[in-house]
C-alpha positions as MATLAB code, in Angstrom:
seq = 'EDELRHAALSFRVADWLDGQLDDDQKARVRAAQRQAVASLVREAEASVDEDLSLTLGLPSPARARVIVDRLASTLWS';
ca = [
     195.932 -113.701   -0.440;
     193.668 -113.468   -3.467;
     194.225 -109.717   -3.752;
     197.982 -110.190   -3.432;
     197.890 -112.648   -6.334;
     195.910 -110.133   -8.392;
     198.444 -107.417   -7.602;
     201.371 -109.685   -8.494;
     199.696 -110.607  -11.777;
     199.089 -106.950  -12.616;
     202.779 -106.134  -12.077;
     203.830 -109.060  -14.280;
     201.439 -107.932  -17.027;
     202.679 -104.336  -16.713;
     206.295 -105.493  -16.988;
     205.493 -107.541  -20.074;
     203.562 -104.686  -21.681;
     206.380 -102.257  -20.926;
     208.709 -104.458  -22.942;
     206.375 -104.132  -25.926;
     206.519 -100.315  -26.004;
     208.927  -98.006  -27.782;
     210.614  -95.145  -25.919;
     207.937  -92.568  -26.841;
     205.148  -94.867  -25.683;
     206.997  -95.601  -22.431;
     207.400  -91.864  -21.810;
     203.660  -91.335  -22.334;
     202.844  -94.159  -19.919;
     205.211  -92.713  -17.294;
     203.625  -89.269  -17.678;
     200.161  -90.775  -17.207;
     201.393  -92.639  -14.126;
     202.774  -89.411  -12.640;
     199.456  -87.673  -13.289;
     197.557  -90.546  -11.649;
     199.775  -90.412   -8.563;
     199.336  -86.618   -8.350;
     195.574  -87.087   -8.549;
     195.713  -89.720   -5.819;
     197.733  -87.348   -3.625;
     195.102  -84.617   -4.099;
     192.327  -87.049   -3.201;
     194.237  -88.299   -0.165;
     194.606  -84.749    1.121;
     190.891  -83.965    0.781;
     189.044  -83.617    4.034;
     186.619  -86.376    4.917;
     183.614  -86.138    7.217;
     184.832  -87.567   10.524;
     181.675  -89.650   11.138;
     181.844  -91.076    7.636;
     185.537  -91.772    8.063;
     184.928  -93.654   11.312;
     181.976  -95.586    9.886;
     183.809  -96.640    6.736;
     187.225  -97.007    8.330;
     188.792  -94.403    6.060;
     192.206  -93.045    7.022;
     192.565  -89.413    8.011;
     193.921  -87.133    5.278;
     197.323  -87.115    7.021;
     197.417  -90.930    7.243;
     196.173  -91.275    3.646;
     199.001  -88.995    2.489;
     201.555  -91.197    4.283;
     200.103  -94.270    2.556;
     200.198  -92.612   -0.873;
     203.740  -91.325   -0.301;
     204.961  -94.800    0.633;
     203.267  -96.352   -2.378;
     204.680  -93.683   -4.669;
     208.196  -94.148   -3.360;
     208.153  -97.941   -3.567;
     205.711  -99.192   -6.166;
     205.525  -96.311   -8.596;
     209.037  -94.924   -8.562;
];
């Protein structure tokens, strides 16, 4: 619940900040967001040592890609 509150607060702050930006600044922010998502996709597709993945509970690259795709299509669209 605490993390959900933090996430909700971050979206409210981002919405407020977005309203403070001019069109050029908004375009630069959107470009940076697209680059960040692309970087996250690359990281999600990287292979992970299976033992390490099991020990740490990391998703497989295929599952990580599904997670990133869903986030990108809902939160960051």
